[in-house]
N, C-alpha and C positions, 0 to 999 in steps of 0.2 A: 586485876581482880581474879582472873582465871587462874593465875599462878598460885594465889593465896588459897583458892578452893582446892587445887591439887595438893598443896602442902598439907592442908588440914585433913584432906581425905586420907593421905598416906599416913599422917601422924595418928589418926584415929584407928587405923587398921594395923598397928604395929604387931609384928609376929614375935612370939616368945621363942627365942632360939637357945636359951640357956641349957636346956637338957641336951639338945643336939651338940652344942659346943663342948659340953662336958664329956659326952660319949666320944667325940672326935679326939679330944685330948687324951682320953684313957686308951683309945686304940693306938694312937701314936706312941704313948708311953709303953704299952705292951710290946709293940713291934721293935722299938728302939732298945729293948733288952737284948735283942739278937742282932738287928740290922744296924750297922755303923754307917753314918752319913746317909746318902741317898734320900735326903729330905724331900726333894722335888718329886721323886718317884712315889714315895709314901703319900704325899699330899694329893697327887693326881689319881692314885688308886682309890683313895677315900672319896675324892670328887666323883670318880666314875661310879662308885657304889651308890652314892647319894643321887646321881643322875640316872641310875638304872641303865648304865652303859657298859659295853665290853671294851677290853683293853688288850692291845698288842704290845708286848714287852720285848724289846730288841737289845741284845748286848752279847759280848763275847762270852765264852764259857767261864764260869767261876765268879761272876759278879752278883750272884744271889738272886737271879731272876725267879727261878723256880721256888727257891726257899721263901722269898718275900710273898709270893702268891700263896704258898702253903700256910705261912704265918697269918696272912690276912684272913684266910679261911678259918684258921684256928681261933682267931679273935672273934669270930661270928658263930653263934650257936645255930648252925644250919647244916644241911646235908652237903657233902663235898665229894667230888669225883676227880680223879686224875687220869688223863688219857695220854699215853705215850704214842705220838704219831710216828709210824714207820712206813716204809714203802709198800709193805704187804697188807696194810690195814684196809679193811673193807668198810663201806658205809654201814652195813649191818652190825659191825663191831662197835659202832658208836651209838646208832639209833635204836638197835634191837632188831629182832626178827620173829617171824611167826613160826611156831613149832606145833607139830601135830600131836594132839593128846589122844592116845588110843582109848582111854577110858570114856571120854566124852565124844569121841569120833568127830572132833572138830579142831581147827587150828586156833591156837591162843597166842597172843602177842607177849613176848618176853622183852621187857624194857631193857635198853642199853644204858651205859654209864652217863649218857647225856641227861638222863632223868634225875637231876639233882639241882641244888640251889646254886652252888658255886662249882664251876667246871674249870679245871686247870688242864690246858692242852699244851703238852711239852713238845717243842720243836714242830710247830704246826706245818712248816714248809717241807717236812720229811715225807708227808703222805701225798699220793698222786691226786690229780684234779678231781676225780670222781668222789674221793673221800672228803676232800675239802668242800666240794659242792654240797655234801650231805648236811653241812652246817648252815647253808644259806637260809633256809626256811626258819629253822629254830632260832637263829640269832636275830632275825628281823621280826618274826611274827610270834615267837615264844610258843611254837607248836610244831609238831611233825605230822605228816600224813602217811600212813602205811596201810596198804590194801584198801584204800578209799576211806579209812577211818581216821579222824583227827584226834590227836592226843595233845592236851595242853600241858605246858610246863607249870610247875609250882613257882610262885613268886616268893622271894626274889630269884631271878635267874640271871647269872652273871658269868661271862666267859673271859677268863684270863689266858691268853695264849703267848708262848715264848718262841723266839727264833734267834738264830745266830747269823749275824750279817756277814761274817767272814767266809766260813766254809760253805761253798755252794755246790760241791760235788754230791750228787745223789739227792738234790733238793728240787722242789717244784715251787716256783714263785707264785705267791698268792695273786689271783686275778683282782682287777680293780673293783669288781662288784663285791668281792669278799672283804677287801681292805676298807671299803666304804661302810661296812657294817660295824667297824670298830670305832668307838667314840674317840679314843686316844691311841696314838702310837708313842710309847715312852722309850727313849734311848737311855740305856743305863751305862754311865761312864765308869772307868776305872776309879778306885779310891785314890785320894792323895796320900802323901807320906804319913801325915798324922792319923788318918783313918786306917791306913794299912797297919800301922803299929797297934792301934786299938783293936783291930780284928785279931791280930796275933795274940795280944795280951788276953783278950776275952776268951779265946779258945784255950789258952794255957791255963787260965784260972777255972774254966768250966770243968776240966778233966773228963770224967765219965758221964756227966749229966747230959741227957738228950736235949737237943735244941728245942724241939717243939714243946717239951714239958714246961718250959719257962713261960709260955704264953697261955693266958687263960681267956675264955670267952667273955666278951664285953657286951655284945649286942645280940639280940634274938632276931629271927627272921621277921617277926611281927613289928619290931621296932624299926628295922630297916625300911619296911614298906611304909610305915608311918612317917619316917623322915623323908622318904622320897616324895610323898604327897605334900609334906611341908615345904620342901624345896620348890615345888611347882608354884607355890603361892608367893614366892619372892617377887618384888616389884621390879619391872624393867621398863623404863620410859621409851616412848616412841622414837625419840631421836637416837637412842642407843640401838634400837632394832634396826633403824636405818643405817647406823654405823656398821653393824654386823653385815647387813646386805651389801653395803659398799665394798667391804673387804672381800666378800665372796665374788661379787661381780668383777672386781679387779683381777682375780685369779683367772677368770674366763677371758678377759680382754688383754691379758698380759703377754707381751711379745716374747718373753722368756719361757713361757709355758706352752706345752703341747696339749695338756689336759688340765682344766680348772676344776674347782670344787663344785659338788652338787648341792641342791637345796637341803639334803640331809646334813651337810656340813653347817649350814646356817642354824638349823635346829640344834645341832650338837653344841655349837658355841653358846647359843642362848641358854640351853639347859645347864651346861657345865659352868657358865658364868653365875647362874643362880645358885648352884651348889657351892661354889667357892665363896660367893658373897655370904651365904649362910654360915659357912665354916669360919669366916672372919667376923661373925657376929652382926652382920648387916642384913636388914630385910629388904635391901634394894641393891641393884647392880650398878657398878661404876665402870667408867671406861678402862681403868687400869686392870680390872678383873678380866675384862674381855681380851685385852692385849696379852694377859698372862696365859689364858687357856688356848688362844687361837693357834699358836704354833703346833701344839700337840694334837689339835683337832685337824689341822690342815696338811701337815707334812707328808702323811701317807695317802693323801687324796689328790695330790697334784703331781704332774709329770713334766719334767723339764724338756725343752726341745733338745735334740741330739747335739746341736751346736753349742748350746749353753752348758750342757753336761760336759762336753769335751773341754770347755774353758775352765772347768773346775767349780762352777756354781753348784750350790746345793739347794734343796727345798727350803732349808732353814734360812739361808741367806735371802732367797726371794721373798719369803714370808716377812722377814725383817724389813726388807725394802718396802713392801706393800704397807706394812703397819706404820712406817715412817712417813710415807707420802700422803696418806689419808688423814684429813683433819680430824682431830679428836673433838667430839662434841663437848661443849661447855655448859 
């Protein structure tokens, strides 16, 4: 009898996702005018936007990490800032600084480029620790504190950061506390033969036309905020919440791992699962959605033991093993 009541309750509170699905389809269509392949990256970036989460994009030079982030920003009618991280970049170059105004005989705060809706941080690991640390507060609390005064960010506030996994000379590895603030880490692979050919052909036929001009805004800031609220109302059953918790607990008790995932990872999987379910036209979360988002949520949050790393194991392999051994709720 209880199950029937639950079913009727869920059925009577169905959520209209048609407008959200149409917007997602249109964004993908705009981006695919330029981006060839990379379907998983595009899907996860849209999931992150709907989840109100930040993304770390990792890949070798030339695989369209920065371009994709710029195109995502172009498809949204919102403020956009790009910050190129370099070894000499200071926290004030990002956050802003107080400047003395002789006319008023007082200091006034000049806002930095972080005061925007969508922030693209190119090569985030090029800047030293003190500059990276300047992002801690703003990425987690959507505010900065300068001279004892709090400045709130405008919503939506999304950080897309890129880094190159190969060239490590002159870079500063992101600390775990910073990595944990990213909803996803997306690894961008090389295109296959067919995709490589399409990239060459598209460039040949485009001739002098600028890339960004081909993409038009699809969503406003107000619509994104509305969709983010809608995603929060997606239904997730208690047994699926327990399934997420079991995945996270396993990372902490896993003999292959030196560091497991934090409670922030549990919340990230739940939120991202709701967003992906909504994108699939469902107002409820299913186990397959959880399994799909979990690797991108977890792989930058766990650290292998040195022995397992030397054996050639990777975070992706460990996460795959964890997802295999935990019983899927029915």
